[in-house]
N, C-alpha and C positions, 0 to 999 in steps of 0.2 A: 840633798844628802851628798856629802863628799866621800870620795873613795881614794885611798892612798895609792899612788902609782907604784908599780913594781920597780925594782932597781934596774939601772942601765945594764948591768952585767947579766941579770936574769933575762931582760928583754933581748939582749944579744944572743944568748943561748937558745931562747925560744925561737928567735928569728932563724938561726942556723938550722934548727930541726925542721921548721916549717918550710924553709926554702929548699931543703933537700927532699922533703916528703910530698909537698904539694906543688901542683902546677896551675898557673904559672908562678914562678918564684917572685917574691916581693922584696926588692932591695931596701925599701923604706920601712919595712915592718919593724925592724929593730929599733929605729928611732922614734916611731910613733905608736908602738904597741900599747904602751900604758895609757896614753890619751885616747887611743882608739877604743880600748876596753871600756874606759870610763864613758866615752861618747856613746857607744852602743847601748850601754846600760841606761844612760840618761835618756836616749831616744825611746827605748822600750817603755820605760816608766812614763815618759811624756805622752806616748801614744795611748797608754792605758788610762791615764788621767783624763785626756781629751775625750776618749770614748765614753768614760763615765760622765763627764760633763754634758756631752751630747745626749746621752740617754736620759739624764736628769731633766734637761730642758724639754725633751720630748714628752716626758711624763709630768711636767709642771712641778718638779721638785727642786728644792734648794739643798745643795750638798754642804753639810756641816763637817767641820774637822772631827774625825773620829778620835777615840782615845789614843793617846801616844802609844800605849801598850799594844794597840793593834797596828797603828800606822807605820811605826818604825820597822817592824819585821815585814809588814806588807811591802813597803818601798824597797827593802833589800831583796825580797824574794821575787816580787813582780818584775823588777828591773832585769831579771835574768831571762825572761821569756822573749823569744823571737817571734816575729810575725808568721803566722801559719794560716794559709788560705783555706779555711774550712768554715762551715756554717757556724759552728760554735768552737772557735779556737780557744787556746789557753788565754790569749790576750783578752778575748771576749769574756771568758770566765772571770779573769781577774778584775776587769772593769765592772762587771755585774756585781761581784762581791764588794767592790769599793762603794758602789752606789748604795747597796743595801746597808753597809756599815755606816755610811754617812747620813742615813735617814733614820736609823734606829739603832740603839745600843743592844747588843745581844752577845752573850758569851760564846754562842756557836760560831761567830765570825772567826774567832781565834782558831777553833778547831778546823773550820773550812780552809783557812789560810794554810794550816799544816798539811791538810790533804792535798791542796793544789800544788804544794811544793813536792809532793811525793809522786804525782802522776804526770803523764804525757798527754798529748792531744788524742792518742788512741783511746784512753779511758773516757774522755769527754765525748768522743764520737760514739763509743759503744753505749754509754748511758743515754745519749740522744736517740740512738737506734732502738733501745729497749722501750723508750717512751713513745716515739713517733713512728716506728717501723713495724708495728704489730701486724701479723698476717692473719689474725683471727677475724672471723665474720661476726660482728657485734649483733647483727639481727638474729642469728641462730645460736649464739654462744650460750651455754648453760650458766646461769648466775653471773652474767657479764657485768662489767662496770664501765662507766663512761670516762673515767679519768684515772691516771696512774696513782693518784692519792689512795685509791681503794684497793690497790693490788695486794697489799699485805694481808687483807682479810681472807684471801683465797689461799689457805694454808696447805700444808702437806696432806692433811686428812681429806681436804676437799679434792685435791688432785688425785689422790689414791682412790677415793670413792668414785670419781668419774671414770677412771681407768677400769675399775672393777666392773662397772655397769655398761661398758661398751658392748654392743651387740655384734658378734662376729658374723652373723648371717648376711648373705649378700656377697658382694665383691670384697674379699679381704684385702685386696691390693689398695683399696680406697681408705682403709681404716686409719692409717697414720695421718693422712691429710684431714680426715674427719676429726680426729683428736686435735690436731693443730688448729683447725678453724674454730673449735669450740672452747679451747683452753687458752691459746695465746692471745693476750690482750695487753694494753699499755702497761708497761712495768714488769711484764713477765714474758720471757722469751725461751723457746725450746731450742736445744742444740741438736738433739737427735730423738727420733721416735721410731721404734721398731716393733714388729709383730712376729711372733714365732709360734710354732705348733709342735707339740710333743713334750716329752718329759725332759726337764733341764738336765744337760750333760749326758743324756742317753740318746734319744732319737730326735732331739730338737732341731727343727729346720726353720730357716728364715722364710717368712711368707711375704712380708712387705716392709720396706724401710723408707722413712723420710729422714734425710740427713743432709746437713749443710756441707758436709765434706770438708774440702780444703778451706772453704770460707771460715768455718768455725775453728778449724785447727790454727788458722792464722790469728784468730782472736783469743785463743785459749790462754796465753800469758796475760792478756789484758783482763780477762774475767778473773783470773787468779789474783791479780793486784786489787781489783775492785772488791773481791771477797775478803782479802786480807785487811782491807780498810773498813770492812763492815758496811759497804755501800750496797752490796748485793748478797743474797744468800743462794748458794747453789743447791740443787736438789737432784736426786737420782733415784729412779725406781727400776728395779731389776726383777724380771720373771714374775710380774704381777698377774695371777690367774684371773681370767674373766669369769664372772659368776654364771653367765648363761651358757658357757661352754669352756670349762676349765682346761681343755686341751690346748686352748690358745693362751698365750702370755704376752704381756706388753712390757717393753723396756723404753724408758724415757728419761732424759736428763735436760737440765736447763738452769736458769737462774731467775730470781725475782728481786725487785728492789726492796731494801729494808726501809724502815721509817727514816733512818739517817740518810739513806740514799735518795729518798724522795725529796727531803728538805734541801739537801746539798744540791741536787739537780735544779730545784726551783730557784734557789738563790743565785747559783752560778750561771743559769740560763736566762735570768731576768724575768721569770714567769710568775713571781710572787706579786701580790698587790701591795706595793710599798706605802700607799696612802692609808691602807687599812691592813696592818700585818696579820689580822685574824682571818682575812679572806684570801683564799688561793684560787 
């Protein structure tokens, strides 16, 4: 795909700004900026295509040219990504999307292309964390699931019902961790869990809190982006009284993958079975 170079005048103006703002200054940037921009975009796209080819060979697949309606905007958008040294970088996500699009025709690929254009590596990292970084204990979790595909069945009513039935007897300081171990599973992550005692807004006192603190605050904008794209659904429960002792109340918030988020993650992480699209 060809890209029109910018004008010499514009290149010179950009070079002047960059030379004054960045260190070390580059005297040659004004002469080569247009070719450099085109070269970097070419290199990024080439890396993505080579990654896709390598993945396909490893899976015994043959990459077929996807529909032009997909491939032209894909080439334009994917070429803008830079190399990011993460387990699942944006370049990895683009290459996995290309493999999927080259092995089966699906209208969702156009949607996922648009989503990838809207996100950064942070969103990919957080989705991966939701799926692989669960802190729940599967052997004790109530109604647990083995795979993130099942997370959406554990809806708001299920979470509320579990919180209502928590037994405050014993060491109340352990309750937030107990809730976390029983509810957090692949595809569902908690941001904070707190236990209070007393009447709300009157004599309510914090008893125990499990909170990611600065770690979650760092990711809060990322979660908002994922929610805006309908990849995750945020939930919040405030002052939920416990049935066995309603002087105790639970506060909890977090997010769970949507069906769209599940499929997007699978395609862009390469975890789908491309030989049999019905199997995940």
